[in-house]
VEXVOTOR-419751 format. One record per residue (C-alpha): x, y, z; residue number from 1. Coordinates in steps of 0.001 Angstrom, whole numbers, always signed. Example, Ala and Ser with C-alpha at 12.3 -4.5 7.8 and 13.67 -1.06 7.14 Angstrom:
2
+---------+---------+---------+-----+
!       x !       y !       z ! num !
+---------+---------+---------+-----+
!  +12300 !   -4500 !   +7800 !   1 !
!  +13670 !   -1060 !   +7140 !   2 !
+---------+---------+---------+-----+
***
This chain:
436
+---------+---------+---------+-----+
!       x !       y !       z ! num !
+---------+---------+---------+-----+
!      +3 !      +5 !      -3 !   1 !
!   +1406 !   +3375 !    -975 !   2 !
!   +1726 !   +6341 !   +1416 !   3 !
!   -1609 !   +7901 !   +2261 !   4 !
!   -3428 !   +4589 !   +1702 !   5 !
!   -3544 !   +4791 !   -2124 !   6 !
!   -2719 !   +1439 !   -3728 !   7 !
!    -557 !   +1330 !   -6836 !   8 !
!   -1226 !   -1021 !   -9728 !   9 !
!    +696 !   -4333 !   -9786 !  10 !
!   +4205 !   -4160 !  -11185 !  11 !
!   +5970 !   -6167 !  -13830 !  12 !
!   +9440 !   -7585 !  -13175 !  13 !
!  +10916 !   -5161 !  -15701 !  14 !
!   +9430 !   -2224 !  -13807 !  15 !
!  +10625 !   -3638 !  -10531 !  16 !
!  +14185 !   -3916 !  -11746 !  17 !
!  +14069 !    -327 !  -12900 !  18 !
!  +12725 !    +905 !   -9563 !  19 !
!  +14512 !   -1410 !   -7157 !  20 !
!  +18181 !   -2178 !   -7484 !  21 !
!  +18160 !   -5031 !   -5018 !  22 !
!  +16310 !   -7775 !   -6853 !  23 !
!  +19280 !   -9690 !   -8194 !  24 !
!  +21126 !  -10651 !   -5001 !  25 !
!  +19840 !  -13046 !   -2369 !  26 !
!  +20459 !  -12176 !   +1281 !  27 !
!  +19208 !  -15492 !   +2703 !  28 !
!  +21252 !  -18635 !   +3068 !  29 !
!  +20212 !  -21337 !    +638 !  30 !
!  +19235 !  -24689 !   +2229 !  31 !
!  +21450 !  -27652 !   +1446 !  32 !
!  +21174 !  -28693 !   -2190 !  33 !
!  +19824 !  -25322 !   -3323 !  34 !
!  +21664 !  -22309 !   -4713 !  35 !
!  +21601 !  -18616 !   -3849 !  36 !
!  +19602 !  -18034 !   -7049 !  37 !
!  +16925 !  -20392 !   -5723 !  38 !
!  +16292 !  -18241 !   -2644 !  39 !
!  +16438 !  -14891 !   -4443 !  40 !
!  +13343 !  -12691 !   -4109 !  41 !
!  +12256 !   -9872 !   -6411 !  42 !
!  +12518 !   -7399 !   -3556 !  43 !
!  +15475 !   -7992 !   -1246 !  44 !
!  +14489 !   -8492 !   +2378 !  45 !
!  +17740 !   -7983 !   +4258 !  46 !
!  +17148 !   -7457 !   +7948 !  47 !
!  +14238 !   -9881 !   +8338 !  48 !
!  +14359 !  -11919 !  +11542 !  49 !
!  +16318 !  -15146 !  +11367 !  50 !
!  +15386 !  -18598 !  +12674 !  51 !
!  +13509 !  -19874 !   +9651 !  52 !
!  +14759 !  -20998 !   +6303 !  53 !
!  +13851 !  -19000 !   +3198 !  54 !
!  +11441 !  -21764 !   +2227 !  55 !
!   +9955 !  -21816 !   +5732 !  56 !
!   +9169 !  -18128 !   +5332 !  57 !
!   +7572 !  -18844 !   +1957 !  58 !
!   +5348 !  -21475 !   +3542 !  59 !
!   +4249 !  -19109 !   +6310 !  60 !
!   +3334 !  -16438 !   +3787 !  61 !
!   +1047 !  -18737 !   +1851 !  62 !
!    -542 !  -20067 !   +5058 !  63 !
!   -1374 !  -16510 !   +6163 !  64 !
!   -2546 !  -15309 !   +2732 !  65 !
!   -6141 !  -14129 !   +2266 !  66 !
!   -6200 !  -16042 !   -1021 !  67 !
!   -5727 !  -19306 !    +865 !  68 !
!   -8464 !  -18544 !   +3413 !  69 !
!  -10853 !  -17834 !    +515 !  70 !
!  -10610 !  -21459 !    -551 !  71 !
!  -12611 !  -22537 !   +2518 !  72 !
!  -15762 !  -21379 !    +700 !  73 !
!  -14842 !  -22539 !   -2795 !  74 !
!  -16044 !  -25754 !   -4448 !  75 !
!  -13804 !  -28796 !   -4594 !  76 !
!  -16175 !  -31429 !   -5964 !  77 !
!  -19226 !  -31329 !   -3724 !  78 !
!  -20127 !  -27693 !   -3102 !  79 !
!  -19511 !  -26045 !    +300 !  80 !
!  -22579 !  -26294 !   +2525 !  81 !
!  -24015 !  -29385 !    +812 !  82 !
!  -22585 !  -31679 !   +3528 !  83 !
!  -20880 !  -30902 !   +6831 !  84 !
!  -17762 !  -32967 !   +6256 !  85 !
!  -16958 !  -32982 !   +2568 !  86 !
!  -13836 !  -31229 !   +1391 !  87 !
!  -13515 !  -27722 !     +57 !  88 !
!  -10564 !  -26217 !   -1794 !  89 !
!   -8862 !  -25254 !   +1475 !  90 !
!   -9045 !  -28678 !   +3096 !  91 !
!   -7965 !  -30199 !    -219 !  92 !
!   -4955 !  -27883 !    -329 !  93 !
!   -3953 !  -28785 !   +3229 !  94 !
!   -4141 !  -32483 !   +2349 !  95 !
!   -2112 !  -31961 !    -831 !  96 !
!    +446 !  -30146 !   +1316 !  97 !
!    +806 !  -33083 !   +3693 !  98 !
!   +1195 !  -35617 !    +845 !  99 !
!   +3672 !  -33425 !   -1027 ! 100 !
!   +5715 !  -32746 !   +2084 ! 101 !
!   +6210 !  -36428 !   +2907 ! 102 !
!   +6835 !  -37550 !    -655 ! 103 !
!   +9152 !  -34616 !   -1381 ! 104 !
!  +11138 !  -35163 !   +1774 ! 105 !
!  +11476 !  -38863 !    +958 ! 106 !
!  +13201 !  -38120 !   -2355 ! 107 !
!  +15325 !  -35264 !   -1018 ! 108 !
!  +13359 !  -32099 !   -1817 ! 109 !
!  +13133 !  -29419 !    +862 ! 110 !
!   +9866 !  -30233 !   +2713 ! 111 !
!   +8863 !  -26592 !   +3251 ! 112 !
!   +9366 !  -25858 !    -446 ! 113 !
!   +7131 !  -28645 !   -1752 ! 114 !
!   +4514 !  -27957 !    +912 ! 115 !
!   +4475 !  -24263 !     -53 ! 116 !
!   +3822 !  -25174 !   -3672 ! 117 !
!   +1084 !  -27600 !   -2656 ! 118 !
!    -651 !  -25078 !    -386 ! 119 !
!    -541 !  -22481 !   -3174 ! 120 !
!   -1506 !  -24697 !   -6102 ! 121 !
!   -5241 !  -23892 !   -6088 ! 122 !
!   -5146 !  -20218 !   -5114 ! 123 !
!   -6275 !  -19225 !   -8597 ! 124 !
!   -9420 !  -21341 !   -8656 ! 125 !
!  -12511 !  -19142 !   -9096 ! 126 !
!  -15980 !  -19623 !   -7591 ! 127 !
!  -17649 !  -22951 !   -8442 ! 128 !
!  -14381 !  -24805 !   -9105 ! 129 !
!  -13664 !  -26142 !  -12573 ! 130 !
!  -17145 !  -25212 !  -13735 ! 131 !
!  -16421 !  -21562 !  -12904 ! 132 !
!  -13013 !  -21870 !  -14501 ! 133 !
!  -14559 !  -22899 !  -17814 ! 134 !
!  -17051 !  -20048 !  -17650 ! 135 !
!  -14378 !  -17432 !  -16970 ! 136 !
!  -12158 !  -18817 !  -19720 ! 137 !
!  -14900 !  -18078 !  -22251 ! 138 !
!  -15583 !  -14651 !  -20789 ! 139 !
!  -11889 !  -13750 !  -20720 ! 140 !
!  -11188 !  -14763 !  -24322 ! 141 !
!  -10618 !  -11110 !  -25396 ! 142 !
!   -7866 !  -10699 !  -22794 ! 143 !
!   -6176 !  -14068 !  -23193 ! 144 !
!   -8474 !  -16509 !  -21438 ! 145 !
!   -8598 !  -17734 !  -17871 ! 146 !
!   -6730 !  -20653 !  -16315 ! 147 !
!   -6599 !  -21402 !  -12588 ! 148 !
!   -2887 !  -22142 !  -12631 ! 149 !
!   -2037 !  -18928 !  -14470 ! 150 !
!   -4250 !  -17087 !  -11999 ! 151 !
!   -2278 !  -18634 !   -9124 ! 152 !
!    +932 !  -17177 !  -10544 ! 153 !
!    -776 !  -13809 !  -10898 ! 154 !
!   -1932 !  -13894 !   -7278 ! 155 !
!   +1501 !  -14840 !   -5952 ! 156 !
!   +3396 !  -12222 !   -7972 ! 157 !
!    +836 !   -9368 !   -8241 ! 158 !
!   -2490 !   -9528 !   -6499 ! 159 !
!   -1923 !  -10798 !   -2955 ! 160 !
!    -983 !   -7870 !    -709 ! 161 !
!   +2244 !   -8507 !   +1210 ! 162 !
!   +5347 !   -6847 !    -242 ! 163 !
!   +5888 !   -3737 !   -2319 ! 164 !
!   +8766 !   -1957 !   -4020 ! 165 !
!  +10158 !   +1325 !   -2728 ! 166 !
!   +7585 !   +3244 !   -4795 ! 167 !
!   +4657 !   +1225 !   -3445 ! 168 !
!   +4103 !   -1205 !   -6292 ! 169 !
!   +2860 !   -4667 !   -5287 ! 170 !
!   +4991 !   -7747 !   -5957 ! 171 !
!   +2573 !  -10123 !   -4274 ! 172 !
!   +3988 !  -12429 !   -1611 ! 173 !
!   +7576 !  -11937 !   -2823 ! 174 !
!   +8299 !  -15656 !   -2641 ! 175 !
!  +11657 !  -17104 !   -3565 ! 176 !
!  +12360 !  -18064 !   -7157 ! 177 !
!  +12361 !  -21773 !   -6267 ! 178 !
!   +8994 !  -21545 !   -4495 ! 179 !
!   +7369 !  -19748 !   -7415 ! 180 !
!   +8809 !  -22228 !   -9909 ! 181 !
!   +7494 !  -25102 !   -7783 ! 182 !
!   +3915 !  -23749 !   -8083 ! 183 !
!   +3954 !  -23754 !  -11899 ! 184 !
!   +2248 !  -26895 !  -13210 ! 185 !
!   +2257 !  -25748 !  -16827 ! 186 !
!   +5380 !  -23692 !  -17590 ! 187 !
!   +4214 !  -22264 !  -20871 ! 188 !
!   +1857 !  -19504 !  -22131 ! 189 !
!   -1564 !  -20030 !  -23661 ! 190 !
!   -1305 !  -21782 !  -27013 ! 191 !
!   -4987 !  -21975 !  -27923 ! 192 !
!   -8538 !  -22077 !  -26619 ! 193 !
!   -9241 !  -24718 !  -24009 ! 194 !
!   -5698 !  -25881 !  -23263 ! 195 !
!   -3852 !  -25778 !  -19938 ! 196 !
!   -1274 !  -23064 !  -19450 ! 197 !
!    +561 !  -21403 !  -16572 ! 198 !
!   +1080 !  -17736 !  -17433 ! 199 !
!    -926 !  -14890 !  -18933 ! 200 !
!    +748 !  -12674 !  -21558 ! 201 !
!    +949 !   -9685 !  -19204 ! 202 !
!   +2684 !  -11780 !  -16526 ! 203 !
!   +5491 !  -12830 !  -18889 ! 204 !
!   +8108 !  -10709 !  -17121 ! 205 !
!   +7456 !  -12476 !  -13807 ! 206 !
!   +7478 !  -15873 !  -15503 ! 207 !
!  +10769 !  -15096 !  -17289 ! 208 !
!  +12424 !  -14087 !  -14001 ! 209 !
!  +11211 !  -17233 !  -12275 ! 210 !
!  +12416 !  -19503 !  -15092 ! 211 !
!  +15806 !  -17813 !  -15506 ! 212 !
!  +18338 !  -20414 !  -16560 ! 213 !
!  +15729 !  -23086 !  -17320 ! 214 !
!  +15490 !  -24236 !  -20934 ! 215 !
!  +12169 !  -25315 !  -22436 ! 216 !
!   +9087 !  -26379 !  -20546 ! 217 !
!  +10554 !  -28840 !  -18076 ! 218 !
!   +9023 !  -28577 !  -14629 ! 219 !
!  +11222 !  -28610 !  -11543 ! 220 !
!  +10983 !  -31808 !   -9513 ! 221 !
!   +9219 !  -29952 !   -6677 ! 222 !
!   +6448 !  -28945 !   -9079 ! 223 !
!   +6195 !  -32561 !  -10220 ! 224 !
!   +5834 !  -33685 !   -6589 ! 225 !
!   +3132 !  -31058 !   -6042 ! 226 !
!   +1289 !  -32148 !   -9162 ! 227 !
!   +1300 !  -35843 !   -8196 ! 228 !
!    +232 !  -34994 !   -4645 ! 229 !
!   -2656 !  -33021 !   -6118 ! 230 !
!   -3692 !  -35952 !   -8324 ! 231 !
!   -3416 !  -38415 !   -5442 ! 232 !
!   -5455 !  -36264 !   -3068 ! 233 !
!   -7914 !  -35418 !   -5826 ! 234 !
!   -8628 !  -38978 !   -6917 ! 235 !
!   -8669 !  -40606 !   -3465 ! 236 !
!  -10464 !  -37941 !   -1431 ! 237 !
!  -12971 !  -37019 !   -4123 ! 238 !
!  -14011 !  -40663 !   -4351 ! 239 !
!  -14273 !  -40742 !    -550 ! 240 !
!  -16441 !  -37607 !    -545 ! 241 !
!  -18595 !  -39031 !   -3321 ! 242 !
!  -19176 !  -42218 !   -1345 ! 243 !
!  -20031 !  -40329 !   +1854 ! 244 !
!  -22401 !  -38039 !     -75 ! 245 !
!  -24210 !  -41075 !   -1502 ! 246 !
!  -23215 !  -40380 !   -5100 ! 247 !
!  -20703 !  -43236 !   -5552 ! 248 !
!  -21327 !  -46916 !   -4885 ! 249 !
!  -18041 !  -48763 !   -5372 ! 250 !
!  -19835 !  -52080 !   -5815 ! 251 !
!  -21304 !  -50816 !   -9090 ! 252 !
!  -17825 !  -51005 !  -10612 ! 253 !
!  -18275 !  -54766 !  -10977 ! 254 !
!  -20765 !  -54029 !  -13790 ! 255 !
!  -19083 !  -53954 !  -17236 ! 256 !
!  -21428 !  -51184 !  -18438 ! 257 !
!  -20498 !  -48996 !  -15463 ! 258 !
!  -16808 !  -49589 !  -16125 ! 259 !
!  -17163 !  -48617 !  -19767 ! 260 !
!  -18849 !  -45375 !  -18790 ! 261 !
!  -16065 !  -44560 !  -16306 ! 262 !
!  -13344 !  -45394 !  -18850 ! 263 !
!  -14969 !  -43105 !  -21414 ! 264 !
!  -14730 !  -40246 !  -18920 ! 265 !
!  -11091 !  -41078 !  -18230 ! 266 !
!  -10302 !  -40737 !  -21938 ! 267 !
!  -12438 !  -37628 !  -22324 ! 268 !
!  -11004 !  -35738 !  -19352 ! 269 !
!   -7643 !  -37200 !  -18332 ! 270 !
!   -5832 !  -39780 !  -20492 ! 271 !
!   -7015 !  -39708 !  -24113 ! 272 !
!   -4725 !  -42549 !  -25219 ! 273 !
!   -5715 !  -45078 !  -22518 ! 274 !
!   -7445 !  -48216 !  -23741 ! 275 !
!  -10064 !  -50233 !  -21915 ! 276 !
!   -7699 !  -53132 !  -21257 ! 277 !
!   -5156 !  -51022 !  -19361 ! 278 !
!   -7850 !  -49214 !  -17388 ! 279 !
!   -9682 !  -52430 !  -16631 ! 280 !
!   -6445 !  -53971 !  -15324 ! 281 !
!   -5883 !  -50911 !  -13153 ! 282 !
!   -9381 !  -51143 !  -11702 ! 283 !
!   -8978 !  -54856 !  -11044 ! 284 !
!   -5699 !  -54226 !   -9164 ! 285 !
!   -7504 !  -51692 !   -6982 ! 286 !
!  -10521 !  -53939 !   -6328 ! 287 !
!   -8167 !  -56804 !   -5421 ! 288 !
!   -6522 !  -54834 !   -2633 ! 289 !
!   -7402 !  -56013 !    +869 ! 290 !
!   -8376 !  -52444 !   +1775 ! 291 !
!  -11057 !  -52242 !    -920 ! 292 !
!  -14477 !  -52150 !    +852 ! 293 !
!  -16578 !  -55287 !    +482 ! 294 !
!  -19838 !  -53841 !   +1773 ! 295 !
!  -21961 !  -50879 !    +723 ! 296 !
!  -21307 !  -47683 !   +2660 ! 297 !
!  -24022 !  -47145 !   +5294 ! 298 !
!  -22689 !  -44220 !   +7334 ! 299 !
!  -21801 !  -46249 !  +10416 ! 300 !
!  -18452 !  -45893 !  +12178 ! 301 !
!  -17450 !  -49278 !  +10784 ! 302 !
!  -18093 !  -48200 !   +7205 ! 303 !
!  -16407 !  -44840 !   +7777 ! 304 !
!  -13357 !  -46625 !   +9157 ! 305 !
!  -13331 !  -48972 !   +6144 ! 306 !
!  -13462 !  -46020 !   +3786 ! 307 !
!  -10681 !  -44242 !   +5667 ! 308 !
!   -8479 !  -47363 !   +5457 ! 309 !
!   -9013 !  -47277 !   +1707 ! 310 !
!   -7985 !  -43619 !   +1349 ! 311 !
!   -4930 !  -43979 !   +3593 ! 312 !
!   -3833 !  -47173 !   +1889 ! 313 !
!   -4179 !  -45780 !   -1621 ! 314 !
!   -2201 !  -42660 !    -747 ! 315 !
!    +570 !  -44797 !    +723 ! 316 !
!    +517 !  -47130 !   -2290 ! 317 !
!    +838 !  -44385 !   -4885 ! 318 !
!   +3567 !  -42502 !   -3028 ! 319 !
!   +5639 !  -45514 !   -2081 ! 320 !
!   +5640 !  -46923 !   -5625 ! 321 !
!   +6600 !  -43529 !   -7040 ! 322 !
!   +9354 !  -42998 !   -4479 ! 323 !
!  +10845 !  -46409 !   -5267 ! 324 !
!  +10709 !  -45852 !   -9031 ! 325 !
!  +12317 !  -42414 !   -8695 ! 326 !
!  +15150 !  -43711 !   -6520 ! 327 !
!  +15688 !  -46596 !   -8943 ! 328 !
!  +16097 !  -44086 !  -11800 ! 329 !
!  +18057 !  -41317 !  -10073 ! 330 !
!  +19615 !  -42883 !   -6990 ! 331 !
!  +18938 !  -42213 !   -3343 ! 332 !
!  +20556 !  -38773 !   -3049 ! 333 !
!  +18688 !  -35482 !   -2664 ! 334 !
!  +16753 !  -34629 !   -5828 ! 335 !
!  +16081 !  -30925 !   -6206 ! 336 !
!  +14978 !  -28337 !   -8791 ! 337 !
!  +15912 !  -29346 !  -12353 ! 338 !
!  +18428 !  -32062 !  -11518 ! 339 !
!  +15922 !  -34944 !  -11691 ! 340 !
!  +12364 !  -35906 !  -12514 ! 341 !
!   +9709 !  -37680 !  -10510 ! 342 !
!   +9139 !  -41151 !  -11942 ! 343 !
!   +5495 !  -42213 !  -11688 ! 344 !
!   +5042 !  -45842 !  -12774 ! 345 !
!   +2516 !  -46358 !  -15562 ! 346 !
!    +330 !  -48658 !  -13427 ! 347 !
!    +100 !  -45916 !  -10803 ! 348 !
!    -899 !  -43358 !  -13446 ! 349 !
!   -3642 !  -45687 !  -14699 ! 350 !
!   -4966 !  -46402 !  -11193 ! 351 !
!   -5091 !  -42684 !  -10390 ! 352 !
!   -6821 !  -41974 !  -13707 ! 353 !
!   -9478 !  -44643 !  -13014 ! 354 !
!  -10265 !  -43156 !   -9611 ! 355 !
!  -10469 !  -39666 !  -11100 ! 356 !
!  -12807 !  -41088 !  -13721 ! 357 !
!  -15010 !  -42601 !  -11016 ! 358 !
!  -15356 !  -39218 !   -9269 ! 359 !
!  -15931 !  -37373 !  -12538 ! 360 !
!  -18529 !  -39821 !  -13852 ! 361 !
!  -20637 !  -40159 !  -10725 ! 362 !
!  -20265 !  -36635 !   -9308 ! 363 !
!  -18975 !  -33898 !  -11643 ! 364 !
!  -20796 !  -35189 !  -14735 ! 365 !
!  -23874 !  -36523 !  -12976 ! 366 !
!  -27004 !  -35524 !  -14904 ! 367 !
!  -28769 !  -34096 !  -11862 ! 368 !
!  -25933 !  -31612 !  -11309 ! 369 !
!  -26044 !  -30179 !  -14828 ! 370 !
!  -28866 !  -27651 !  -14251 ! 371 !
!  -27105 !  -26251 !  -11167 ! 372 !
!  -23846 !  -25992 !  -13094 ! 373 !
!  -25567 !  -24101 !  -15896 ! 374 !
!  -26941 !  -21678 !  -13304 ! 375 !
!  -23438 !  -21181 !  -11920 ! 376 !
!  -22003 !  -20391 !  -15351 ! 377 !
!  -24850 !  -17970 !  -16098 ! 378 !
!  -24312 !  -16270 !  -12734 ! 379 !
!  -20619 !  -15660 !  -13459 ! 380 !
!  -21407 !  -14416 !  -16973 ! 381 !
!  -24012 !  -11949 !  -15750 ! 382 !
!  -21843 !  -10829 !  -12842 ! 383 !
!  -18816 !  -10204 !  -15071 ! 384 !
!  -20945 !   -8231 !  -17510 ! 385 !
!  -22456 !   -6132 !  -14756 ! 386 !
!  -19141 !   -5386 !  -13063 ! 387 !
!  -17578 !   -4369 !  -16355 ! 388 !
!  -20534 !   -2085 !  -17120 ! 389 !
!  -20331 !    -257 !  -13777 ! 390 !
!  -16575 !    -311 !  -13141 ! 391 !
!  -14644 !   +1020 !  -11391 ! 392 !
!  -17388 !   +1763 !   -8860 ! 393 !
!  -18481 !   -1889 !   -8910 ! 394 !
!  -14990 !   -3120 !   -7973 ! 395 !
!  -13366 !   -3603 !   -4579 ! 396 !
!  -10983 !    -770 !   -3649 ! 397 !
!   -8019 !   -3108 !   -4022 ! 398 !
!   -8711 !   -3255 !   -7793 ! 399 !
!   -9247 !    +485 !   -8370 ! 400 !
!   -5567 !   +1154 !   -9040 ! 401 !
!   -5410 !   -1720 !  -11516 ! 402 !
!   -8420 !    -316 !  -13377 ! 403 !
!   -6881 !   +3172 !  -13535 ! 404 !
!   -3607 !   +1733 !  -14854 ! 405 !
!   -5317 !    -407 !  -17563 ! 406 !
!   -4495 !    +914 !  -21031 ! 407 !
!   -7218 !    -743 !  -23111 ! 408 !
!  -10419 !   -2746 !  -22977 ! 409 !
!   -8570 !   -6072 !  -22719 ! 410 !
!   -6658 !   -4950 !  -19648 ! 411 !
!   -9830 !   -3568 !  -18087 ! 412 !
!  -11563 !   -6907 !  -18686 ! 413 !
!   -8635 !   -8665 !  -17007 ! 414 !
!   -9120 !   -6495 !  -13897 ! 415 !
!  -12814 !   -7453 !  -13741 ! 416 !
!  -11931 !  -11128 !  -14192 ! 417 !
!   -9411 !  -10804 !  -11355 ! 418 !
!  -12224 !   -9392 !   -9194 ! 419 !
!  -14641 !  -12192 !  -10025 ! 420 !
!  -11982 !  -14880 !   -9538 ! 421 !
!  -11253 !  -13511 !   -6057 ! 422 !
!  -14776 !  -14259 !   -4834 ! 423 !
!  -16100 !  -17377 !   -3100 ! 424 !
!  -19127 !  -19391 !   -4167 ! 425 !
!  -21281 !  -17540 !   -1633 ! 426 !
!  -19952 !  -14044 !   -2239 ! 427 !
!  -20291 !  -14469 !   -6006 ! 428 !
!  -24018 !  -15000 !   -5448 ! 429 !
!  -24258 !  -11907 !   -3253 ! 430 !
!  -22338 !   -9782 !   -5760 ! 431 !
!  -24578 !  -11066 !   -8521 ! 432 !
!  -27660 !   -9839 !   -6694 ! 433 !
!  -26130 !   -6351 !   -6475 ! 434 !
!  -24374 !   -5872 !   -9840 ! 435 !
!  -25887 !   -8225 !  -12428 ! 436 !
+---------+---------+---------+-----+
***
């Protein structure tokens, strides 16, 4: 925040370098296995209290960020408020953090670094989860589309209020280069409509600084750990939530017609090249495990305990097999940054894909949810249109400076999209009542 309470518009890395001459040298000691470049921050923070590693400070910043708290009221699979104990985006992120921390530490990554990336990985998700993401991508086409992962990078380097340059320009949480790189699932810009990507065109300077010295689109190993932890938590816990909510009956998977429907979703959403034989073998391996429930879920403590044994066992299975395969390929020493890759065995990938397909088929793509999802998309469309019509008065004060600094209609649309993406499921409805 600038002097007198007036907030400046977010800054690019090029502008930061021009205004701050301290961005190129790290003042923190790099943890073992990491370099001084890995712990460099855009704005130097010499004089901060000691006692924590650079990556420990990164983790604390994400934990205390408003963008993380917002996820408590944002859809994971089953919407917030539909059941007392299903997961939301915040609880999902905490679980991804725990899985990533243990797996990363087992292969030699810094545990705070991989946990930071895991906690931050969903910060950019808009209201209504992936359904909202698709709606905003269509609305944001004139300014380069919308992608939750690219929005995460934008939040971390621009939108979240924490650190500013000497002239008051926001640089987001001012995380280390290694932490920012570890959050990037898709290290490339938008190539076309509908594809995954990790950076918007007007965040290219930040992306270039983060990826300094890295050739091509290879992800650092910490990002790979975060991505697998996300997939593991996603597939296992979303199936658990679907069972508890009464939407998934695991015994139905013995029916060939049900399997075929699930496998079609797997190909449509996750693994286009998978054939029925490989997916069927993966499902049979899962159903043959001793932890696979034999009885229908009935809500009793016994059935809850059986379901929890399944989730715990599957998480352990996927992580242990991946850890062993990675050590077989790269040895048992610390594996950090761009010195190695996470090796996920093909059978593990297929088993994860099948579980994701189960959740998608019986929950996300269930016919009875489609009308509600259409209402959600219409709500975001009408809200975005109304905010754009009445801006800047319709925007939160935090976005007023961004609106004033926007040079054309595309940049102004991006500011409005940033506003909408910052809302929760509940607040999006309230804003819609006021501005649509």
